[in-house]
C-alpha positions in Angstrom: 42.9 64.8 70.2 44.0 68.1 71.6 47.3 68.3 73.7 47.7 68.6 77.5 48.3 72.3 78.2 50.4 71.5 80.8 54.2 71.1 79.8 53.6 72.2 76.0 55.6 74.5 75.0 55.3 77.2 72.3 57.0 77.2 68.6 56.7 79.7 66.1 57.5 78.0 62.4 57.6 80.6 59.7 55.1 82.9 61.1 52.7 80.0 62.6 52.4 79.4 66.6 52.4 75.8 67.3 52.4 74.2 70.6 54.5 70.8 71.2 55.0 68.1 74.0 57.1 65.6 74.8 56.1 63.3 77.6 57.6 64.0 80.9 58.0 60.1 81.8 58.9 57.6 79.3 56.3 54.9 78.5 57.4 51.3 80.0 59.0 50.5 76.6 60.5 53.9 76.1 62.0 53.4 79.6 63.6 50.5 78.4 64.9 51.9 75.5 62.9 49.1 73.2 60.8 51.9 71.6 62.3 55.6 70.3 60.7 58.8 72.1 58.0 60.9 70.7 56.5 64.1 70.9 53.3 65.7 69.7 52.8 68.9 68.4 49.6 71.0 67.1 48.0 74.5 65.9 47.9 76.7 68.3 44.7 78.8 68.1 42.9 76.2 66.0 43.8 72.7 67.3 42.8 70.1 64.9 44.6 66.7 63.5 47.7 66.5 66.4 51.2 66.2 64.7 53.1 62.4 66.2 56.3 62.6 65.8 58.3 59.3 66.3 62.4 59.9 66.5 65.5 58.0 66.4 66.3 58.9 69.8 65.8 56.5 73.2 63.6 58.9 75.6 65.8 61.6 77.5 64.4 59.7 80.7 65.0 56.3 80.0 65.7 53.6 83.1 68.6 52.1 81.9 70.9 55.0 81.4 71.0 55.2 77.4 72.4 58.6 76.5 69.7 60.4 74.0 69.7 63.5 72.0 67.4 66.1 73.9 64.5 67.1 71.6 65.2 70.7 70.4 62.9 73.1 69.1 64.8 73.7 65.8 64.5 69.5 65.5 60.2 70.2 65.9 60.2 72.9 63.4 62.2 70.7 61.2 59.6 68.1 61.7 56.7 70.4 61.4 57.8 71.9 57.9 58.7 67.8 56.6 55.1 66.9 58.0 53.3 70.0 56.3 54.9 69.0 53.1 53.8 65.0 53.4 50.3 66.5 54.0 49.9 67.4 58.0 47.0 69.6 57.7 47.1 71.0 61.4 43.7 72.9 61.6 41.8 70.0 60.1 39.8 67.9 62.2 40.9 64.4 62.0 42.7 61.4 63.6 46.5 62.0 64.3 49.1 62.4 61.8 52.4 60.5 62.2 55.8 61.3 61.2 58.2 58.2 61.7 61.9 59.4 61.9 62.5 56.3 63.7 65.1 54.9 60.9 68.3 54.2 63.1 67.0 53.7 66.5 68.5 50.5 68.0 66.2 49.3 70.5 68.0 47.7 73.5 65.9 44.8 73.8 
């Protein structure tokens, strides 16, 4: 599953180029801050398995005005390094690799 090119950002982590993307509009559950923000990362030159990271923050564009920390490139780089240590192989074909960092997320429901 490849990332949509529009809206993706380039990031270099330990000499390897990746693309990452945060969904611009929240899903219904993210909009109501019932579920946390997620972002996706893939290898820029040889896309294979997509990394899907679930954060511990609400989506920055949630509809209820809940305060959220922005997803920063430093956080993306840290998630990539952790996922690689946990077995993510970005150039290998396969289904998405999920990294759950949502511990501490407080749902608004």
